[in-house]
Backbone as numpy.savetxt, mean C-alpha at the origin, in Angstrom:
# Nx Ny Nz CAx CAy CAz Cx Cy Cz
-18.80 -30.98 21.24 -18.41 -30.82 19.80 -19.34 -29.61 19.01
-20.46 -29.54 19.18 -21.17 -28.51 18.67 -20.57 -27.20 18.99
-20.55 -26.93 20.48 -20.01 -25.68 20.96 -18.48 -25.28 20.31
-17.75 -26.51 20.12 -16.56 -25.96 19.57 -16.81 -25.68 18.08
-17.42 -26.30 17.39 -17.63 -25.94 15.88 -18.22 -24.37 15.84
-19.39 -24.12 16.97 -20.05 -22.70 16.82 -18.87 -21.75 17.33
-18.17 -22.12 18.20 -16.85 -21.15 18.70 -16.02 -20.72 17.18
-15.65 -21.83 16.75 -14.99 -21.79 15.42 -15.78 -20.80 14.42
-16.75 -21.11 14.21 -17.77 -20.42 13.03 -17.72 -18.83 13.60
-17.93 -18.52 14.87 -18.43 -17.09 15.27 -16.97 -16.53 15.44
-15.70 -16.89 15.13 -14.29 -16.11 15.52 -14.30 -15.21 14.47
-14.07 -14.33 14.84 -13.85 -13.20 13.73 -12.15 -12.52 13.55
-11.43 -13.25 14.32 -9.90 -12.77 14.28 -9.51 -12.61 13.06
-9.66 -13.89 11.98 -8.91 -13.94 10.88 -9.48 -12.81 9.95
-10.79 -12.60 10.00 -11.37 -11.63 8.97 -10.76 -10.16 9.35
-10.54 -10.04 10.42 -10.02 -8.65 11.14 -8.55 -8.21 10.35
-7.76 -9.67 10.51 -6.44 -9.48 9.97 -6.54 -9.21 8.53
-7.52 -10.08 7.92 -7.48 -9.92 6.41 -7.86 -8.62 5.97
-8.77 -7.91 6.82 -9.26 -6.31 6.50 -7.97 -5.25 6.41
-6.96 -5.58 7.63 -6.15 -4.59 7.79 -5.26 -4.86 6.69
-4.90 -6.05 6.44 -3.68 -6.37 5.47 -4.31 -5.58 3.96
-5.59 -5.91 3.81 -6.30 -4.90 2.56 -5.53 -3.75 2.92
-6.48 -3.17 3.67 -5.93 -1.55 4.05 -4.64 -1.24 3.63
-3.86 -1.89 4.58 -2.47 -1.79 4.41 -1.69 -1.96 2.76
-2.25 -2.71 2.24 -1.67 -2.88 0.58 -2.39 -1.85 -0.01
-3.34 -1.46 0.05 -4.15 -0.01 -0.61 -3.05 0.92 -0.02
-3.05 1.10 0.98 -2.06 2.29 1.27 -0.59 2.32 0.67
-0.24 1.17 0.83 1.43 1.09 0.14 0.96 1.36 -1.31
-0.06 0.91 -2.03 -0.09 1.27 -3.58 -0.31 2.71 -3.88
-0.88 3.23 -2.93 -1.12 4.85 -3.13 0.35 5.24 -3.03
1.27 5.14 -1.88 2.47 5.63 -1.74 3.06 5.16 -3.03
3.41 4.31 -3.46 4.25 4.02 -4.72 3.67 4.47 -5.76
2.53 4.95 -6.02 2.22 5.73 -7.06 2.44 7.08 -6.65
2.30 7.62 -5.93 2.88 9.02 -5.58 4.59 9.07 -5.48
5.15 8.25 -5.08 6.70 8.35 -5.15 6.98 7.98 -6.42
6.43 7.37 -7.49 6.59 7.35 -8.59 6.31 8.58 -9.60
5.22 9.00 -9.32 5.07 10.39 -10.09 5.97 11.30 -9.49
6.17 11.57 -8.14 7.16 12.51 -7.98 8.50 12.41 -8.82
8.98 11.27 -8.74 10.52 10.78 -9.15 10.40 11.17 -10.82
9.21 10.76 -11.29 9.31 11.42 -12.81 9.37 12.88 -13.01
8.87 13.50 -12.24 8.94 15.04 -11.96 10.22 15.51 -11.57
10.81 15.02 -10.77 12.48 15.27 -10.22 13.19 14.91 -11.17
13.21 13.76 -12.10 14.07 13.49 -12.89 14.01 14.71 -14.02
12.38 14.88 -14.79 12.72 15.97 -15.70 13.36 17.29 -15.35
13.05 17.76 -13.90 13.77 18.94 -13.42 14.91 18.67 -13.67
15.56 17.88 -12.89 17.15 17.69 -12.93 17.63 17.72 -14.36
17.08 16.88 -15.14 17.44 16.75 -16.52 17.49 18.18 -17.25
16.58 19.14 -17.07 16.46 20.56 -17.43 17.69 21.25 -17.03
18.13 21.27 -15.55 19.06 22.05 -15.10 20.27 21.56 -15.29
20.37 20.40 -15.88 21.75 19.57 -16.29 22.32 20.00 -17.61
20.92 20.19 -18.50 21.47 20.90 -19.89 21.66 22.03 -19.86
20.93 23.13 -18.84 21.06 24.21 -18.82 22.69 24.65 -18.33
23.30 23.92 -17.68 24.41 24.24 -17.10 25.57 24.22 -18.42
26.54 24.80 -18.57 27.66 24.77 -19.32 28.36 23.44 -19.68
């Protein structure tokens, strides 16, 4: 029984999965922020072109 408990405590697979999930969430947040900023700039550019057309 002690061996089973010690093996359970020393297992790091769950911690590694959580770390990878946090890294993936951080990367996704950066991508969403970048796409949002680029989208606003493109919208401004398209509006300027639309207003310049007769």
